[in-house]
TORPA-221907 format. One line per 8 residues: their letters; for each residue x, y, z of N, C-alpha, C, O. Coordinates in steps of 0.2 Angstrom, whole numbers, plus 5000, padded with zeros to 4 digits. Atoms other than C-alpha are relative to their C-alpha. Example, Ala and Ser with C-alpha at 12.3 -4.5 7.8 and 13.67 -1.06 7.14 Angstrom:
REM TORPA-221907
AS> 5004/4994/5000/5062/4978/5039/5004/5006/5000/5009/5005/5003  4996/4994/4999/5068/4995/5036/4996/5005/5003/4999/5011/5004 .
END
This chain:
REM TORPA-221907
MATVTPNM> 5005/5002/4999/4971/4988/5009/4996/5006/5003/4999/5011/5006  5006/4996/4999/4954/4997/5012/5000/5000/5008/5004/4996/5011  5001/5000/4993/4949/5000/5031/4995/4994/4999/4992/4992/4994  5003/5004/4999/4941/4985/5039/4994/5004/5004/4994/5006/5010  5006/4994/4996/4923/4995/5043/4996/4996/5005/4997/4990/5005  5002/5005/4996/4913/4989/5057/4994/4995/4997/4992/4990/5000  5005/5005/5002/4899/4980/5046/5006/4992/4999/5006/4987/5002  4995/5005/5003/4915/4969/5039/5003/4997/5008/5004/4990/5009 .
ATSESHHP> 4997/5005/4995/4923/4966/5057/4996/4999/5006/4998/5001/5012  5004/5002/4997/4909/4960/5065/5000/4993/5004/5001/4987/5002  5000/5010/4998/4906/4945/5078/4994/4996/4996/4994/4990/4997  5006/5002/5002/4891/4941/5070/5003/4993/4995/5009/4993/4994  4997/5006/5004/4893/4923/5058/4999/5002/4994/5000/4997/4990  5001/4999/5007/4888/4930/5043/4999/5008/4997/4994/5011/4998  5000/4993/5002/4892/4946/5033/4997/4998/4991/4999/4993/4987  5002/5001/5007/4883/4948/5014/5003/4999/4996/5002/4994/4992 .
IVGDRIIA> 4996/5003/5005/4896/4946/5004/5005/4996/5003/5007/4992/4999  4993/5003/4998/4911/4939/5014/4998/4992/5004/5002/4988/5006  5003/5006/4997/4900/4925/5023/5002/5001/5007/5001/5006/5011  4997/5001/4995/4909/4918/5037/5007/5002/5002/5010/5002/5008  4992/4998/5001/4927/4924/5032/5000/5007/5003/5002/5011/4999  4999/4994/4998/4926/4939/5044/5007/5002/5003/5010/4998/5006  4995/4997/4999/4940/4949/5048/4999/5005/5007/4998/5011/5007  5002/4996/4992/4939/4954/5067/5007/4998/5005/5011/4993/5004 .
GDGTSIDS> 4994/5002/4994/4952/4953/5082/5006/5000/4997/5008/5002/4992  4992/5001/5004/4969/4948/5080/5001/4995/4994/5006/4994/4991  4999/5006/5005/4967/4933/5069/5004/4993/5002/5005/4993/5008  4995/5005/4999/4977/4918/5069/5006/5000/5001/5010/5002/4997  4991/4999/4998/4993/4916/5077/5004/5000/4993/5001/4998/4988  4992/5001/5005/5010/4917/5066/5002/4993/5002/5003/4989/4997  4998/5004/4996/5015/4903/5078/4995/4993/4996/4997/4987/4994  5004/5005/5002/5000/4892/5071/5001/4999/4993/4999/4993/4991 .
WQNWQGLQ> 4999/5002/5005/5004/4894/5054/5007/4999/4999/5007/4993/4997  4992/5002/4998/5023/4892/5056/5000/4992/5002/5005/4988/5000  4998/5006/4997/5019/4876/5064/4997/4995/4997/4997/4989/4998  5004/5005/5004/5007/4868/5052/5004/4996/4995/5006/4999/4990  4997/5005/5006/5014/4854/5042/4998/4999/4995/5002/4996/4990  5004/4999/5007/5001/4856/5029/5004/5006/4995/5006/5004/4990  4996/4995/5003/5009/4872/5024/5008/4999/4998/5010/5000/4992  4993/5001/5003/5028/4866/5023/4998/4994/4996/5003/4993/4992 .
NLPRLDIA> 5002/5006/5004/5021/4851/5014/4996/5003/4993/4993/4999/4990  5002/4996/5006/5015/4862/4999/5004/5000/4995/5009/5002/4997  4997/4999/5004/5021/4861/4983/5003/5006/4997/4999/5011/4996  4996/4993/5002/5034/4875/4977/5000/5001/4994/5003/4997/4990  5003/4996/5007/5030/4886/4962/5007/5001/4998/5011/5003/5002  4994/4999/5004/5046/4886/4950/4998/5004/4995/4995/5003/4990  5002/4995/5005/5044/4901/4942/5003/5001/4993/5000/5004/4988  4997/5002/5005/5057/4898/4930/4998/4995/4995/4998/4996/4989 .
KRFSPNQR> 5001/5007/5004/5050/4881/4924/4991/5002/4999/4988/4999/4994  5008/4998/5001/5031/4890/4925/4998/5007/4996/4993/5008/4992  5001/4994/5004/5032/4906/4918/5005/5001/4994/5011/5001/4995  4996/4998/5006/5039/4910/4899/5002/5008/5002/4998/5012/5004  4998/4992/5000/5050/4926/4900/4995/5003/4996/4994/5008/4998  5003/4995/5005/5039/4933/4885/4994/5002/5003/4990/5006/5001  5008/5000/4997/5022/4931/4897/4999/5008/5004/5003/5011/5008  5000/4993/4995/5017/4947/4904/4995/4997/5007/4991/4993/5007 .
VCIFAPHP> 5004/5003/4993/5011/4944/4924/4997/5006/5001/5000/5011/5002  5005/4993/4996/4995/4955/4927/5000/4999/5009/4996/4995/5012  5003/4998/4992/4995/4959/4946/4993/5004/5002/4993/5010/5002  5005/4995/4998/4978/4965/4952/5000/5000/5008/4999/4996/5012  5002/4996/4991/4977/4975/4970/4994/5003/4999/4992/5008/4994  5009/4995/4999/4959/4980/4975/5002/5006/5001/5000/5011/4998  4998/4993/4999/4970/4993/4983/5009/5002/5000/5014/4997/5000  4991/4998/4999/4988/5002/4983/5003/4996/5006/5003/5000/5010 .
DDEILGSS> 4996/5005/4996/4998/4988/4994/4998/4993/5000/5001/4988/5002  5001/5008/4999/4990/4973/4991/5005/4996/4997/5008/4992/5000  4996/5002/5003/5001/4969/4978/5007/4998/5004/5010/4993/5004  4992/5002/4994/5017/4970/4991/4996/4997/5004/4998/4991/5003  5002/5004/4996/5007/4962/5004/5000/4993/4998/5004/4988/5001  4999/5007/5003/5003/4948/4994/5005/4995/4996/5006/4989/4996  4996/5004/5004/5015/4945/4981/5007/5003/4998/5010/5002/4993  4993/4998/5001/5032/4954/4984/5005/4996/4998/5009/4997/4994 .
GLLQQVAI> 4995/5003/5002/5040/4939/4983/5001/4996/4993/5006/4994/4990  5000/5004/5008/5033/4932/4966/5003/5006/4996/5008/5005/4993  4999/4995/5003/5034/4950/4960/5008/5000/4997/5009/5001/4991  4994/4999/5001/5053/4950/4962/5003/4994/4996/5007/4995/4991  4998/5005/5004/5056/4932/4956/4996/5001/4992/4999/4998/4988  5001/4999/5007/5046/4937/4940/5004/5005/4996/5005/5004/4990  4994/4996/5003/5057/4951/4937/5007/4996/4998/5009/4996/4992  4992/5004/5002/5073/4941/4938/4998/4996/4994/5002/4997/4990 .
NGNPIILI> 5002/5003/5004/5064/4930/4927/4998/5004/4993/4997/5001/4988  5002/4994/5005/5061/4946/4915/4995/5000/4996/4994/5000/4990  5008/5000/5003/5043/4945/4913/5000/5008/5001/5003/5011/5005  5004/4994/4999/5035/4961/4909/4994/5000/5006/4990/4995/5007  5005/5000/4995/5024/4967/4923/4995/5004/5000/4997/5010/4998  5006/4994/4999/5007/4976/4924/4996/4999/5005/4993/4994/5007  5002/5000/4994/5001/4981/4939/4995/5004/5001/4995/5010/5000  5008/4998/5001/4982/4984/4941/4997/5003/5005/4993/5000/5009 .
HVTNGTQS> 5006/4999/4992/4975/4994/4956/4993/5002/4997/4991/5006/4994  5008/4999/5000/4957/4992/4955/4997/5005/5002/4992/5007/4999  5001/4994/4996/4954/5006/4967/5007/5004/5001/5013/5002/5000  4993/4996/4998/4967/5020/4973/4999/5000/5008/5003/5004/5011  4999/5001/4992/4962/5015/4991/4997/5007/5002/5000/5009/5007  5001/4994/4998/4953/5032/4994/4995/5000/5008/4994/5004/5012  5004/5001/4992/4941/5025/5010/5003/4998/5004/4999/4998/5009  4998/5003/4995/4954/5018/5021/4999/5003/5006/4997/5000/5011 .
HPDSQIYP> 5001/4997/4995/4953/5032/5032/4994/5004/5003/4995/5010/5004  5007/4994/5001/4935/5039/5035/5001/5005/5006/5005/5003/5011  5002/4993/4996/4932/5056/5044/5007/5002/5001/5009/5005/5006  4991/4997/5000/4952/5059/5043/5000/5006/4998/4996/5007/4994  4998/4994/5001/4958/5076/5043/5006/4998/4995/5007/5000/4989  4994/5001/5004/4975/5070/5037/5000/4995/4995/5006/4995/4992  5000/5004/5005/4970/5057/5025/4993/4999/4996/4990/4994/4995  5007/5000/5003/4954/5062/5017/5000/4997/4993/5005/4995/4991 .
PQQLDIIR> 5000/5005/5006/4949/5053/5000/5005/5004/4996/5010/5001/4994  4996/4997/5004/4956/5066/4989/5008/5001/4999/5011/5003/4994  4994/5000/4998/4972/5065/4997/5003/4993/4997/5008/4993/4994  4999/5004/5000/4973/5047/4997/5000/4998/4993/5005/4993/4992  5001/5000/5007/4969/5047/4979/5007/5000/4995/5010/4997/4991  4992/4999/5001/4987/5054/4977/5005/4997/5003/5011/4995/5001  4994/5004/4995/4996/5046/4991/5002/4992/4999/5007/4990/4998  4999/5005/5002/4993/5029/4989/5003/4996/4993/5008/4992/4993 .
PKESLAAL> 4994/5004/5003/4998/5025/4973/5009/5003/4998/5013/5000/4994  4993/4998/4998/5013/5036/4977/5005/4995/5003/5010/4992/5001  4997/5005/4996/5016/5024/4990/5002/4993/4997/5007/4989/4999  4998/5006/5003/5015/5009/4979/5004/4999/4995/5006/4993/4993  4993/4998/5005/5028/5017/4967/5006/5000/5006/5011/4997/5005  4994/5001/4997/5039/5019/4980/5002/4993/5003/5008/4991/5003  4999/5008/4998/5038/5001/4987/5001/4995/4994/5003/4989/4995  4997/5003/5006/5042/4995/4969/5006/5001/4998/5009/4997/4996 .
EVLGIAHQ> 4993/4997/5000/5057/5006/4969/5005/4996/5005/5011/4993/5004  4996/5005/4994/5062/4996/4986/5002/4992/4996/5007/4990/4996  4999/5006/5003/5058/4980/4977/5007/4999/4995/5012/4995/4995  4994/4998/5006/5070/4986/4962/4997/4997/4995/5000/4993/4991  5003/5004/5006/5057/4980/4949/4997/5007/4998/4994/5005/4993  5006/4994/5004/5047/4999/4945/5004/4999/4992/5000/5002/4987  4997/4998/5006/5058/4998/4929/4997/4995/4995/4998/4995/4989  5004/5005/5004/5048/4982/4924/4993/5000/5000/4989/4996/4997 .
VTIVALNL> 5007/5000/4998/5030/4987/4930/4997/5005/4995/5001/5010/4994  5004/4995/5003/5019/4997/4920/4993/5000/5003/4989/4995/5002  5006/4999/4994/5004/5003/4933/4993/5003/4995/4994/5008/4991  5007/4999/5005/4985/5003/4925/4996/5002/5007/4996/4997/5012  5004/4998/4997/4973/5013/4936/4993/4998/4998/4991/5002/4994  5007/4999/5002/4954/5006/4935/4995/5004/5000/4991/5004/4996  5005/4995/4997/4947/5019/4946/4993/4997/5002/4988/5001/5001  5007/5002/4997/4934/5009/4953/4999/5002/5006/5004/5005/5009 .
TDGNVFAE> 5001/4996/4992/4927/5013/4969/5001/4997/5007/4999/4991/5008  4996/5004/4994/4936/5009/4985/4993/4997/5004/4989/5001/5004  5006/5004/4995/4923/4998/4996/4994/4998/4995/4989/4995/4997  5005/5001/5004/4912/4996/4981/5001/4996/4995/4996/4996/4991  4999/5004/5004/4919/4984/4969/4997/4995/4998/4996/4993/4992  5005/5005/5001/4907/4971/4972/4995/5002/4996/4993/4999/4991  5005/4996/5004/4893/4982/4964/5004/5003/4993/5001/5007/4990  4998/4995/5006/4904/4989/4949/5004/4993/4995/5008/4994/4991 .
QEQFWQKL> 4996/5006/5004/4909/4970/4943/4999/5001/4992/5003/5001/4988  5001/4999/5006/4901/4972/4927/5005/5007/4996/5007/5006/4990  4995/4993/5002/4912/4990/4924/5007/4995/4999/5010/4994/4994  4995/5003/5001/4927/4979/4928/5001/4997/4997/5006/4998/4994  4999/5005/5007/4925/4965/4916/5000/5004/4994/5003/5001/4989  5001/4996/5007/4922/4978/4903/5007/5004/4999/5009/5007/4994  4993/4997/5000/4939/4985/4907/5007/4995/4999/5013/4996/4998  4996/5005/4999/4948/4969/4908/5000/4999/4991/5005/4998/4989 .
TAIIQPDD> 4999/5000/5007/4944/4968/4889/5005/5002/4997/5007/4999/4993  4997/4995/5003/4954/4981/4885/5009/4998/5001/5013/4999/4997  4994/4999/4997/4969/4977/4896/5004/4992/4999/5010/4992/4998  4997/5005/4999/4972/4959/4896/5001/4997/4994/4997/4998/4990  4998/5004/5006/4981/4947/4882/5000/4996/5002/5000/4995/5008  5002/5006/5000/4978/4931/4877/5007/4996/5004/5006/4991/5008  4994/5004/4997/4996/4924/4884/5002/5002/5007/5007/5000/5009  5000/4998/4993/4994/4933/4901/5002/4995/5004/5001/4989/5002 .
ILVTPFMH> 5003/5003/4996/4996/4926/4917/4999/5005/5005/5002/5010/5007  5003/4995/4996/4985/4933/4930/5001/4999/5007/5001/4993/5009  4999/5001/4994/4987/4936/4948/4994/5004/5005/4993/5010/5004  5005/4996/4997/4973/4941/4960/4999/4997/5006/5000/4991/5008  5001/5002/4995/4968/4941/4976/4994/4995/5001/4989/4996/4999  5004/5006/4998/4960/4924/4983/4991/5003/5000/4989/5008/5003  5007/4997/5002/4940/4925/4978/4996/4998/5005/4990/4997/5005  5004/5002/4994/4935/4920/4996/5006/5004/5005/5006/5002/5010 .
DGHPDHEA> 4995/4997/4996/4949/4931/5004/4998/5004/5007/5001/5006/5011  5001/4999/4993/4938/4938/5017/4999/5008/5001/4995/5010/5005  5004/4993/5003/4936/4958/5010/4997/5000/4994/4999/4998/4989  5005/4999/5006/4923/4962/4999/5003/5002/4994/5002/4999/4989  4997/4998/5006/4934/4972/4987/5005/4993/4998/5005/4990/4993  4995/5006/5003/4947/4957/4987/4995/4995/4997/4996/4992/4992  5005/5009/5001/4931/4943/4985/4998/5003/4991/4997/4999/4986  5003/4998/5007/4925/4954/4970/5006/5000/4996/5005/4999/4990 .
TGRVVTAF> 4994/4998/5006/4942/4958/4962/5000/4991/4998/4999/4989/4992  4999/5005/5000/4945/4939/4964/4995/4997/4996/4997/4993/4992  5007/5004/5004/4928/4933/4957/5000/5002/4992/5000/4999/4987  4999/5000/5008/4929/4942/4941/5006/5000/4997/5006/5000/4991  4994/5003/5003/4947/4940/4938/5001/4993/4996/5002/4991/4990  5000/5008/5002/4946/4921/4938/4993/4999/4995/4995/4995/4991  5004/4998/5004/4929/4923/4929/5003/4999/4995/5003/4994/4991  4997/4999/5006/4938/4930/4917/5004/4997/4996/5003/4996/4990 .
AKQQQIAC> 4995/5003/5005/4952/4920/4914/4997/4991/4999/4999/4987/4995  5000/5005/5004/4943/4905/4913/4995/4999/4996/4993/4994/4994  5003/4998/5005/4932/4911/4901/5005/5000/4993/5004/4998/4988  4993/4998/5006/4948/4916/4890/5004/4995/5002/5008/4995/4997  4996/5006/4998/4956/4901/4897/5008/5002/5000/5013/4999/4997  4993/4996/4996/4972/4913/4905/5000/4997/5005/4994/4995/5008  4998/5002/4993/4981/4906/4918/5000/5006/5006/5001/5012/5005  5003/4996/4995/4976/4913/4935/5003/4998/5007/5003/4992/5009 .
YQVLIWAW> 4998/5004/4992/4984/4911/4952/4996/5005/5004/4996/5011/5002  5002/4996/4996/4975/4917/4966/5004/5002/5007/5004/4996/5010  4997/4998/4995/4984/4925/4982/4997/4999/5006/4991/5001/5006  5004/5001/4994/4980/4922/5000/5002/5007/5004/5008/5008/5006  4998/4993/4997/4981/4941/5008/4997/4998/5007/5000/4994/5010  5005/5000/4993/4967/4942/5023/4997/4994/5002/4994/4994/5007  5000/5007/4998/4965/4923/5022/5003/5000/5007/4999/4998/5011  4996/5003/4993/4979/4921/5036/4997/5004/5005/4999/5003/5011 .
HWAKPADT> 5006/4996/4993/4968/4933/5048/4997/4994/5001/4999/4991/5006  5006/5002/4998/4953/4923/5047/5000/4993/5000/4997/4990/5005  5000/5007/5001/4957/4905/5041/5005/4996/5007/5009/4998/5011  4995/5003/4997/4965/4892/5052/5005/4994/4996/5003/4993/4991  4999/5004/5004/4977/4880/5046/4994/4993/4999/4990/4991/5003  5005/5004/5002/4968/4866/5036/4992/5000/5000/4988/4996/5001  5006/4998/4999/4954/4877/5036/4996/4996/4992/4999/4996/4986  5004/5003/5006/4940/4869/5022/4998/5004/4998/4994/5003/4993 .
RIPWHHAV> 5004/4994/5005/4935/4886/5016/5006/5001/4996/5006/5006/4992  4995/4998/5006/4952/4886/5006/5001/4994/4997/5002/4989/5001  4998/5005/5006/4956/4874/4991/5007/4997/5002/5010/4995/4997  4992/5001/5000/4973/4870/4999/5003/4994/4995/5009/4993/4995  4998/5005/5006/4973/4855/4985/5004/5004/4994/5008/5002/4990  4998/4997/5008/4974/4869/4972/5006/5005/5003/5007/5010/5001  4995/4994/4999/4988/4878/4983/5008/4998/4998/5010/4992/4999  4995/5002/5001/5006/4881/4978/5004/5005/5004/5001/5011/5006 .
RVDLNAEQ> 4995/4995/4996/5021/4890/4988/5004/5002/4997/5008/4999/4994  4995/4994/5001/5031/4905/4984/5006/5000/5005/5004/5003/5010  4996/5000/4994/5047/4902/4995/5005/5007/4998/5008/5007/4993  4996/4994/5000/5056/4920/4998/5009/5000/5003/5010/4999/5009  4992/5000/4996/5076/4921/5001/5000/5004/5005/4994/5006/5006  4999/4995/4995/5082/4932/5015/5000/5006/4996/4997/5011/4999  5002/4992/5004/5085/4947/5001/4993/5001/4999/4990/5006/5001  5007/4999/5003/5068/4945/4995/4996/5001/5005/4991/5005/5003 .
LQRKSQAI> 5006/5000/4995/5058/4943/5012/5004/5007/5003/5000/5011/5006  5000/4993/4997/5068/4959/5018/4999/5005/4996/4997/5011/4999  5003/4997/5004/5064/4967/5004/4994/5002/4999/4992/5007/4997  5007/5000/4999/5047/4964/5005/4999/5004/5006/4996/5010/5005  5000/4996/4993/5047/4970/5024/5002/5008/4999/4999/5012/5002  4998/4992/5000/5055/4987/5017/4994/5003/4996/4991/5009/4997  5004/4996/5006/5043/4990/5002/4992/5000/5006/4987/5003/5005  5006/4998/4997/5029/4987/5017/4998/5007/5002/4993/5010/5003 .
ACFDSQIT> 4997/4995/4995/5036/5001/5026/5000/5006/4997/5001/5012/5000  5002/4992/5007/5032/5013/5010/4992/5002/5002/4990/5008/5001  5008/4997/4999/5014/5013/5016/4999/5004/5006/4996/5003/5011  5002/4995/4992/5013/5027/5028/4995/5000/5003/4994/5001/5009  5007/4999/4998/4997/5029/5027/4996/4994/5004/4992/4994/5008  5003/5007/4997/4992/5011/5032/5004/4997/5005/5002/4991/5007  4997/5005/4995/5004/5007/5045/5001/5005/5006/5004/5002/5010  4999/4995/4995/5004/5024/5057/4992/5000/5002/4987/4999/4999 .
VDESTGNP> 5007/4998/4998/4991/5029/5068/4996/5008/4997/5000/5013/4996  5002/4993/5002/4980/5045/5062/4999/5004/5005/4994/5003/5009  4999/4996/4995/4983/5057/5073/4991/5006/5001/4990/5008/5006  5006/4996/5001/4965/5067/5068/4994/4997/5003/4989/4999/5005  5007/5003/4998/4954/5052/5073/5003/4996/5006/4999/4993/5010  4999/5005/4994/4965/5042/5085/5000/4994/4998/5002/4990/5002  5002/5006/5004/4962/5028/5074/5007/4994/5000/5012/4997/4999  4994/5005/5001/4975/5012/5075/5001/5001/4992/4998/5003/4987 .
PILSAQTI> 4997/5001/5009/4986/5009/5059/4995/4995/4997/4992/4991/5000  5006/5006/5004/4974/5000/5045/5005/4992/5001/5002/4986/5002  4996/5008/5001/4989/4986/5045/5004/5000/5009/5008/5004/5012  4997/5001/4994/4993/4981/5063/5005/4995/5000/5006/4991/4996  4995/5003/5000/5008/4975/5069/5001/4991/4998/5005/4988/4996  5002/5005/5000/5002/4958/5069/4999/4997/4995/5000/4992/4993  5003/5002/5008/4995/4958/5052/5006/5000/4995/5007/4997/4990  4996/5000/5006/5010/4964/5044/5006/4993/5003/5008/4989/4999 .
ARISQPWE> 4995/5007/4999/5022/4950/5053/4997/4996/4997/5000/4991/4994  5003/5009/5003/5010/4935/5047/5000/5001/4993/4999/4996/4990  4999/4999/5009/5011/4942/5028/5007/5000/5000/5009/4998/4994  4992/4999/5000/5031/4945/5032/5005/4992/5002/5011/4992/5004  4996/5006/4999/5035/4926/5032/5003/4998/4994/5000/4999/4989  4997/5003/5007/5046/4918/5020/4998/4997/4996/5001/4993/4992  5001/5003/5007/5035/4912/5009/4993/5003/5000/4990/5006/5004  5008/4997/5003/5016/4916/4998/4999/4994/4997/5003/4989/4995 .
VYLYESLT> 5003/5009/5002/5005/4903/4995/4993/5004/4994/4990/5009/4995  5005/4997/5006/4993/4905/4978/4997/4994/4999/4999/4989/4999  5003/5005/5003/4979/4894/4972/4999/5000/4993/4997/5004/4989  5001/5003/5008/4980/4886/4954/4997/4994/4998/4998/4989/5000  5002/5006/5004/4970/4876/4942/5003/5000/4993/5001/5004/4989  4997/5002/5006/4978/4870/4928/4994/5001/4994/4988/5000/4995  5006/4998/5007/4969/4874/4910/4998/4994/4997/4992/4993/4995  5000/5008/5003/4972/4855/4905/4996/4996/5005/4995/4990/5004 .
END
């Protein structure tokens, strides 16, 4: 993830891109989500039934780590299913540490993709993953949507399955990625799943800003959940204090705990 900059983490009720989906404070508690019956009642996504092994699964990460935070369980399950995986890093996450002496942009441009690869190794799926870097500008994907679209035309194939952050996920780069990918998928009649990542922070159970009637749940077994936690730990740049600025980790302990539950939730609308 990119850093949540001050104009994003504001107590004001409206942001020019994400509206009222504001990432601020501690966010919704883990207990609130765990105790919500609506989450327990979501239909389960059966990868073996829904994903043909010959289909490529294209995972869009606005920043290197979003693929792990949002979709480690799904990634492990599609790898078991035999699907080729295309991991598309929309940006390299170079702006996550403003004014840092330890993590300046030119270093993050190298560090963050390496962290992503290490995480894929931990998941045991690196051999099935092809990584594509779009090299859009971290923090500015919303303004580069046309360029983004053009790059998709050279990458996506008609039988692909696309996985993108939710188009209303609450982070501008996530929302821009979700908007472009879902619009492209709709135009090309390609299956597309939107994963909740930052939404777990700002949303509440039964939140009407999320179309729960389109939601499906991927359950992680104990081994898959352990691998997800180990993969998240590969992102040293995001989980440690920046000693040069004194800033806390980009991913707080609460944020990590909230996305380290034995489920992932995806929004899917049938093409038929």
